[in-house]
N, C-alpha and C positions, 0 to 999 in steps of 0.2 A: 361875498362874491369877488370883492376887492382884494382880499387877502389871498384867495386862489390865484388870481391873476399875477399877484406880485410873487408868489411863491413859483409858478411857471415861468415867469420872466427871469427869476434867479436861476432856475435849471438850465434855461437858454443861455443865459450869461455864463454860467459855469462851463457848459460844453463849449461854446464859442471860444472862451479862453484857454481851455484845455487844448482844443485844436490850434489856436494860434501858437500857443507854446510848443508844440509837438512841430508845427511848421519851422518855427526858429531854430528848433533842436535838429532840423533837416530829416525829421521823419524817423528818427532812429527808433528801431524796434523796442528796445527796453524802454525808452520813454514813452511810447504809445501804449505798451504793456502795463507799465507801472502806474503811469498817471491817470490813464483813462481807463482803461479795460478791466483792470483787476478791481477798482473800486466800484464801477458800474455793474460788472458781473457778479459781484458779492452784494448788492443791494438792489437797485432797480430793475437791471436786467437779469437778474437770476431766474431762470425759467420754472424753478420749482418753487419760489417763495410767493405763496398766497396770500399773505399779509401786507404785501406792498400793494398799494392802491394802483389800480389799473390805469388810471388817469396819467400818472407819471409815466409809465411806460408808453401810452399813447402819445403823450407829448414828446418824449424822445424819439419815438418812431416819426412823428411829423415834422421835428426840427433837425433831424440828425444829418441829412444830406444838404439841406438848406444851408445849415451853419457851415459845413464841410466846404461846400461851394463858395460860399462868402470868403472864407479863408484862403482857399487855394487860388480862386480867380481862374485867370486862363492857364495858369500852369497845371492845374489838375492834381491829382494824387498819385504817387508812385503805386504801381501794380501791388507791389507787396503790402505796402501800406493799406490800400483799398481792400484787399483780402483779409488783412489783420483786423481792421475796423469793422468789417462785417462779421466777425467771429459771433459776436453776442446775439446777432440777429439770426444766424444759421443755428445756433443752439436753441434759440426761442422756437424756432419752426420744429426742430426736431423733439425737444423735449419739454416745451410749454405745456404746463398743466391745463391750461385753458384754450379752446378753440379760438376764440377771439383774438389772444394773443399770437397764435401761430399765424392766422389770417393777417394780422397787421405787420408782422415780421415778414412775411412773404411779399406784402406790398413793397416794403423797403427794399428787399432784395431783388425785386423786378424792376425797380428804377432805372431810366434809360441812363441816366448819369453815370451809374456805375459802370455800364457796359463802355461808355466813352472813357473811363479812367482804367479799362482793361480788367476788370473784375469779371471772371468767367466762372465763379463757383456754382456748385450744384442748383442754386436756385435763382440763378443770373436770368434777364429777360433774354429771350432769343427774338430773332427776326420773326415779324409776324408771318412772313411767308413761309418760313421753316415751320412754324408752328400750325400754319393754316388757321390762324383765330383773326378775328377781327376785334377792335377795341370794343369793350363791354361798356353800355350805358350804364348810368347810375340808376340803381334799383331802389333806392331807398335806404333807410337805416337797416342794418344787419342785428340779427338777434344775438 
């Protein structure tokens, strides 16, 4: 169990360092694209790769916005960058071969922080008044 925890911590740190480097480089599109997205889209966030353990995808989904928020602080993320950084999650919703992956990706894209950063993608959270929905209570583990 300790080895898994160490590996997941390594994933978190890799992502955090990647975000920090992108910020230092002023969120240049080519840096974000080549440093983070290409690597992740060809490995852990490839929606068609069933050989990749789901735990890694779920870890990335759980930490993606938290680590991004830590790096950006009050400055936030430029709208273009927020949209670019959500591309792997949008692809997972559209093309993910497992329903659990698609559901998890939808949760990432519906996070309120994205709305604050100006992300208005297809799967972005809308005002609850617009949707006419209330917050959903926790209903246990999903199958």
